[in-house]
Wavefront OBJ file of the C-alpha trace (Angstrom):
o trace
v 8.824 -11.278 31.524
v 5.513 -9.994 32.632
v 4.448 -6.441 32.046
v 1.922 -4.724 34.098
v -0.446 -1.831 33.747
v -2.452 -2.950 30.638
v -6.051 -4.123 31.106
v -6.613 -7.445 29.205
v -10.013 -6.205 28.048
v -8.447 -3.351 26.279
v -6.657 -5.416 23.625
v -7.143 -3.790 20.219
v -9.619 -5.373 17.738
v -8.650 -6.616 14.341
v -8.417 -3.994 11.546
v -8.502 -6.063 8.427
v -8.016 -9.489 9.645
v -11.170 -11.701 9.735
v -10.859 -15.048 11.491
v -13.756 -16.588 9.563
v -12.324 -15.463 6.070
v -8.887 -16.688 6.941
v -10.195 -20.154 7.943
v -12.160 -20.468 4.602
v -8.963 -19.503 2.607
v -6.679 -21.776 4.682
v -9.056 -24.640 3.758
v -9.307 -23.554 0.267
v -5.583 -23.487 -0.221
v -4.944 -26.628 1.894
v -2.570 -24.959 4.488
v -2.285 -26.012 8.045
v -0.188 -23.083 9.027
v 0.591 -19.778 7.544
v 3.752 -18.191 8.839
v 4.229 -14.263 8.249
v 7.381 -12.340 8.903
v 7.191 -9.190 6.677
v 6.293 -5.945 8.452
v 3.007 -5.179 6.367
v 1.656 -8.854 6.911
v 2.547 -9.140 10.472
v 0.911 -5.740 11.167
v -2.129 -7.084 9.234
v -2.317 -10.247 11.239
v -1.425 -8.997 14.672
v -1.904 -5.184 14.757
v 1.532 -4.791 16.173
v 3.580 -1.469 15.339
v 6.250 -3.474 13.314
v 6.510 -1.110 10.303
v 9.064 1.596 9.873
v 6.514 4.495 9.946
v 5.179 3.518 13.536
v 5.248 5.991 16.266
v 8.044 4.079 17.734
v 9.369 1.795 15.235
v 11.447 -0.219 17.692
v 10.250 -3.508 16.487
v 11.332 -2.775 13.038
v 14.658 -1.352 14.169
v 15.500 -4.509 16.040
v 14.025 -7.094 13.951
v 17.387 -8.750 13.216
v 17.584 -9.527 16.913
v 14.007 -9.845 18.010
v 11.889 -11.234 15.049
v 8.140 -10.699 15.177
v 6.416 -13.591 13.553
v 2.635 -14.114 13.298
v 1.055 -17.750 12.644
v -2.411 -18.312 11.265
v -3.841 -21.845 11.633
v -6.475 -23.730 9.620
v -9.363 -22.484 12.029
v -8.255 -18.911 11.604
v -6.801 -18.737 15.138
v -3.402 -17.110 15.567
v -0.275 -17.257 17.633
v 2.515 -14.658 17.934
v 6.216 -14.576 18.559
v 7.539 -11.015 19.714
v 10.139 -9.374 21.582
v 10.030 -10.613 25.249
v 9.941 -7.097 26.807
v 7.273 -5.811 24.357
v 3.827 -5.598 25.738
v 1.989 -8.436 24.126
v -1.478 -6.927 25.051
v -0.769 -4.556 22.270
v -1.932 -7.338 19.912
v -5.276 -8.902 19.709
v -3.432 -12.392 19.619
v -3.453 -13.937 23.066
v -1.414 -17.017 22.363
v 2.099 -15.178 22.378
v 5.638 -16.238 23.134
v 8.550 -13.779 23.900
v 11.927 -14.065 22.310
v 15.350 -12.314 23.108
v 17.403 -13.802 20.343
v 16.452 -15.227 16.881
v 17.085 -18.775 18.273
v 14.370 -18.132 20.940
v 11.982 -17.139 18.081
v 12.787 -20.515 16.531
v 12.114 -22.384 19.597
v 8.847 -20.723 19.929
v 8.083 -21.419 16.557
v 8.929 -25.136 16.859
v 6.419 -25.442 19.781
v 3.593 -23.892 17.795
v 4.309 -26.017 14.758
v 4.380 -29.228 16.818
v 0.943 -28.282 18.146
v -0.701 -27.081 14.936
v 1.233 -28.489 11.843
v -1.292 -31.302 10.962
v -0.236 -32.795 7.591
v 2.531 -30.507 7.171
v 1.457 -27.953 4.575
v 2.975 -24.520 5.606
v 2.160 -21.303 3.730
v 4.825 -18.578 3.611
v 5.400 -15.264 1.771
v 7.873 -15.134 -1.144
v 10.118 -13.138 1.065
v 10.156 -15.928 3.704
v 13.539 -15.790 5.488
v 16.261 -18.348 4.743
v 17.181 -19.008 8.331
v 13.656 -19.953 9.142
v 13.097 -22.019 6.038
v 16.331 -23.893 6.963
v 15.073 -24.443 10.568
v 11.726 -25.928 9.524
v 13.166 -28.276 6.941
v 15.588 -29.610 9.431
v 13.070 -30.042 12.329
v 10.049 -30.965 10.357
v 11.439 -32.663 7.102
v 7.973 -33.846 6.178
v 6.492 -30.363 5.902
v 5.581 -28.845 2.606
v 6.532 -25.266 2.291
v 4.390 -23.532 -0.140
v 4.172 -19.810 -1.463
v 0.974 -18.301 0.120
v 1.154 -14.831 -1.818
v -2.237 -15.508 -3.569
v -3.887 -16.538 -0.307
v -2.721 -13.252 1.313
v -4.086 -11.292 -1.696
v -7.526 -13.082 -1.455
v -7.332 -12.207 2.184
v -6.373 -8.415 1.957
v -7.849 -7.157 -1.389
v -11.405 -6.741 0.082
v -11.119 -3.943 2.630
v -13.128 -3.699 5.767
v -14.895 -0.427 6.820
v -12.052 0.518 9.226
v -9.487 -0.158 6.520
v -11.371 2.150 4.275
v -11.543 4.769 6.888
v -7.730 4.693 7.395
v -7.165 4.784 3.647
v -9.528 7.644 3.072
v -7.904 9.594 5.999
v -4.497 8.862 4.499
v -5.713 10.203 1.289
v -6.856 13.388 2.761
v -3.524 13.988 4.449
v -1.513 13.269 1.201
v -3.832 15.769 -0.713
v -3.216 18.379 2.032
v 0.470 18.013 1.497
v -0.044 18.284 -2.228
v -1.963 21.578 -1.711
v 0.703 23.042 0.585
v 3.345 22.089 -1.851
v 1.387 23.716 -4.703
v 0.873 26.937 -2.772
v 4.567 27.208 -1.899
v 5.755 26.820 -5.610
v 7.509 30.009 -6.743
v 10.654 30.711 -8.637
v 13.809 29.652 -6.942
v 12.210 27.302 -4.447
v 14.088 24.040 -4.308
v 12.731 20.355 -4.408
v 14.228 19.989 -0.936
v 12.186 22.698 0.306
v 9.002 21.311 -1.209
v 9.589 18.016 0.114
v 10.170 19.414 3.621
v 6.881 21.129 3.351
v 5.145 17.842 2.337
v 6.851 15.994 5.224
v 5.699 18.618 7.861
v 2.279 18.602 6.489
v 2.015 14.837 6.802
v 2.920 14.739 10.337
v 1.057 17.878 11.236
v -2.314 16.402 9.768
v -2.007 13.270 12.007
v -0.197 10.545 9.937
v 2.716 8.721 11.556
v 4.894 8.967 8.555
v 4.994 8.994 4.723
v 5.276 6.241 2.229
v 6.794 8.174 -0.724
v 7.504 11.504 -2.319
v 7.828 11.404 -6.222
v 8.497 14.780 -7.838
v 9.883 16.235 -10.955
v 10.531 19.771 -11.836
v 10.567 20.087 -15.701
v 12.054 16.918 -17.031
v 14.049 16.003 -14.084
v 14.020 12.338 -12.792
v 10.752 12.055 -10.798
v 12.114 8.959 -8.870
v 15.120 10.762 -7.478
v 13.992 14.129 -5.965
v 15.729 16.152 -3.229
v 18.956 17.067 -5.134
v 18.542 20.818 -4.830
v 17.016 21.408 -8.183
v 15.097 24.876 -8.228
v 12.016 25.732 -9.916
v 12.049 28.204 -12.685
v 9.231 30.062 -14.526
v 7.307 28.253 -17.360
v 8.057 24.846 -15.934
v 5.704 21.974 -15.162
v 5.962 20.056 -11.776
v 4.819 16.569 -11.125
v 4.004 16.160 -7.331
v 3.095 12.625 -6.063
v 2.509 11.943 -2.343
v 1.797 9.004 -0.316
v 1.059 9.319 3.412
v 0.865 6.429 5.943
v -1.962 6.678 8.447
v -2.365 3.991 11.066
v -0.703 1.580 8.895
v -2.396 2.380 5.683
v -1.125 4.202 2.733
v -2.376 6.701 -0.037
v -1.010 7.671 -3.491
v -2.106 10.787 -5.153
v -0.467 12.890 -8.014
v -1.147 16.252 -9.428
v 0.566 18.346 -11.915
v 1.360 22.119 -11.407
v 2.512 24.907 -13.817
v 4.506 28.029 -12.954
v 3.786 30.706 -15.524
v 1.346 33.263 -16.811
v -0.739 30.580 -18.846
v -0.726 27.033 -18.891
v 0.515 25.759 -22.394
v -2.390 24.280 -24.537
v -0.326 21.030 -25.269
v 0.172 20.494 -21.574
v -3.427 21.278 -20.593
v -4.698 19.133 -23.418
v -2.743 16.126 -22.449
v -3.853 16.283 -18.817
v -7.459 16.832 -19.734
v -7.385 13.498 -21.966
v -5.750 11.594 -19.029
v -8.653 12.798 -16.872
v -11.212 11.704 -19.433
v -9.656 8.208 -19.306
v -9.844 8.121 -15.515
v -13.418 9.070 -15.432
v -14.363 6.675 -18.263
v -12.718 3.844 -16.275
v -14.458 4.920 -13.067
v -17.807 4.802 -14.666
v -17.188 1.372 -16.046
v -15.639 -0.381 -12.853
v -18.079 -2.315 -10.713
v -18.069 -5.624 -9.032
v -17.497 -8.406 -11.555
v -16.025 -6.112 -14.208
v -13.182 -7.593 -16.114
v -9.919 -5.748 -16.121
v -9.211 -6.589 -19.561
v -12.296 -4.801 -20.815
v -11.504 -1.716 -18.575
v -8.064 -1.510 -20.035
v -9.495 -1.698 -23.673
v -11.881 1.019 -22.689
v -9.005 3.251 -21.328
v -6.964 2.951 -24.517
v -10.018 3.623 -26.625
v -10.947 6.664 -24.668
v -7.320 7.994 -25.098
v -7.550 7.559 -28.905
v -11.070 9.068 -29.023
v -9.628 12.177 -27.465
v -7.344 12.506 -30.533
v -4.164 11.353 -28.908
v -1.712 9.461 -30.882
v 1.170 9.561 -28.329
v 2.353 6.958 -25.937
v 0.073 6.242 -23.065
v 0.132 4.239 -19.772
v -2.662 3.461 -17.329
v -2.402 1.424 -14.219
v -5.008 0.368 -11.819
v -3.526 -1.119 -8.771
v -4.885 -2.039 -5.257
v -3.383 -0.236 -2.202
v -3.719 -0.398 1.501
v -0.927 -1.976 3.383
v 1.294 -1.259 0.589
v 1.204 1.304 -2.197
v 0.829 -1.374 -4.854
v -0.600 -4.516 -3.622
v -1.817 -5.916 -6.932
v -2.161 -4.663 -10.410
v -5.574 -5.170 -11.793
v -4.194 -3.929 -15.137
v -1.435 -2.168 -16.629
v 0.386 -1.952 -20.137
v 3.122 -4.212 -19.283
v 0.945 -7.051 -17.816
v -2.322 -6.462 -19.454
v -5.515 -7.220 -17.690
v -4.880 -9.693 -14.873
v -7.312 -12.571 -13.877
v -8.819 -10.989 -10.705
v -12.135 -9.272 -11.346
v -12.983 -6.308 -9.378
v -15.001 -6.861 -6.110
v -16.938 -4.808 -3.680
v -14.475 -3.447 -1.226
v -11.555 -3.096 -3.526
v -9.520 0.174 -2.922
v -7.981 1.147 -6.237
v -5.490 3.725 -7.183
v -5.859 4.637 -11.051
v -2.754 6.585 -12.487
v -2.356 7.577 -16.235
v 0.612 9.095 -17.688
v 2.092 10.173 -21.066
v 5.579 11.490 -22.172
v 5.269 15.233 -23.333
v 8.260 16.929 -25.065
v 9.853 19.482 -22.739
v 7.899 18.424 -19.594
v 8.792 14.738 -19.178
v 6.357 12.402 -17.594
v 3.035 14.017 -16.854
v -0.148 12.409 -15.418
v -2.883 12.367 -12.797
v -3.582 9.991 -9.906
v -6.439 9.248 -7.808
v -7.981 6.719 -5.437
v -11.193 4.883 -5.598
v -13.428 2.272 -3.900
v -15.579 -0.377 -5.663
v -18.885 -0.426 -4.168
v -21.752 -2.889 -4.450
v -23.008 -1.042 -7.663
v -20.170 0.829 -8.933
v -16.903 2.841 -8.188
v -16.580 5.905 -6.121
v -13.583 8.340 -5.902
v -11.974 8.648 -2.508
v -9.789 11.504 -3.679
v -11.337 14.994 -3.288
v -8.663 17.194 -4.765
v -9.806 18.856 -8.081
v -8.706 16.740 -11.228
v -6.801 19.430 -13.107
v -3.421 21.008 -13.612
v -2.790 23.740 -11.094
v -1.234 27.086 -12.013
v 1.095 29.142 -9.883
l 1 2 3 4 5 6 7 8 9 10 11 12 13 14 15 16 17 18 19 20 21 22 23 24 25 26 27 28 29 30 31 32 33 34 35 36 37 38 39 40 41 42 43 44 45 46 47 48 49 50 51 52 53 54 55 56 57 58 59 60 61 62 63 64 65 66 67 68 69 70 71 72 73 74 75 76 77 78 79 80 81 82 83 84 85 86 87 88 89 90 91 92 93 94 95 96 97 98 99 100 101 102 103 104 105 106 107 108 109 110 111 112 113 114 115 116 117 118 119 120 121 122 123 124 125 126 127 128 129 130 131 132 133 134 135 136 137 138 139 140 141 142 143 144 145 146 147 148 149 150 151 152 153 154 155 156 157 158 159 160 161 162 163 164 165 166 167 168 169 170 171 172 173 174 175 176 177 178 179 180 181 182 183 184 185 186 187 188 189 190 191 192 193 194 195 196 197 198 199 200 201 202 203 204 205 206 207 208 209 210 211 212 213 214 215 216 217 218 219 220 221 222 223 224 225 226 227 228 229 230 231 232 233 234 235 236 237 238 239 240 241 242 243 244 245 246 247 248 249 250 251 252 253 254 255 256 257 258 259 260 261 262 263 264 265 266 267 268 269 270 271 272 273 274 275 276 277 278 279 280 281 282 283 284 285 286 287 288 289 290 291 292 293 294 295 296 297 298 299 300 301 302 303 304 305 306 307 308 309 310 311 312 313 314 315 316 317 318 319 320 321 322 323 324 325 326 327 328 329 330 331 332 333 334 335 336 337 338 339 340 341 342 343 344 345 346 347 348 349 350 351 352 353 354 355 356 357 358 359 360 361 362 363 364 365 366 367 368 369 370 371 372 373 374 375 376 377 378 379 380 381 382 383 384
């Protein structure tokens, strides 16, 4: 089916995808073809609105009937399989085939693989659908199907200027939602009302949707808000918002206290957490070893006089809230060193009796000489 009304010259440009870098990585890992099916990676490779926060998430809603599949070849060129009535010029990929059933998608995949498979090394995501795996092993028994998650991390961890712009704007929106939630805090307001305020703010500020809302009132479960729990005086609230702006996410957390004066034990814990964040920020630069930064975080915590349990995580974010953990207490410091263009979320937490899990969370970008904070919200506990 041929759609009309869209100028071929008005195709979108790649956001983070770089053909040259893709070709280098395909050569490095020895893949002839990379097959992508997950919404985040298909969006990255094609620009199509396949994610559930899209302005019209129809491709996400109907993916069981009309799969969207992106293919990357050894030279960095791409092909695309997408719902036949969807305007294919909404992607920068020109080599596209339409489908009206999953079988149509497999027929298109067969045509592309026959043309480009080469020696038969196919890279796939760890979430690769079984029905496609079964089809390939039947039609191309010589093919070697290999996990390509590491290749995708290599491809995506260094952000382009446009990706950084989108993450920065997503961060601004998340912080605006946090400010509006904090300003609305008063006795008897419920967690449901606060989440509604955050959701409205995210949309009003220009995001297409939200990634997450984590929230606790007192020592309630922060991972399961929205139960009608009401705020009372002399309580601490943990507010954690992630917006989705043009396909890219954010993740910012702040604490608030409702009462005449912030208790000293609560303030001291938050101040120590912020000291840790600031120390890590100063030490992170291209080539820095995550193991050393994690050791510095733990030392800074103890030097602040803290003897309680402490958790700090530095994770990349962009297409997803947690793309990769550079370090965390459970995994230690991992093998990838920091590079220019990494966008980080640094979150630090402790457990405080009577308050539950408390912490602070901000976003940063690794520059050519150091690490800059993207977040602009004051690093403190807010009082209401």
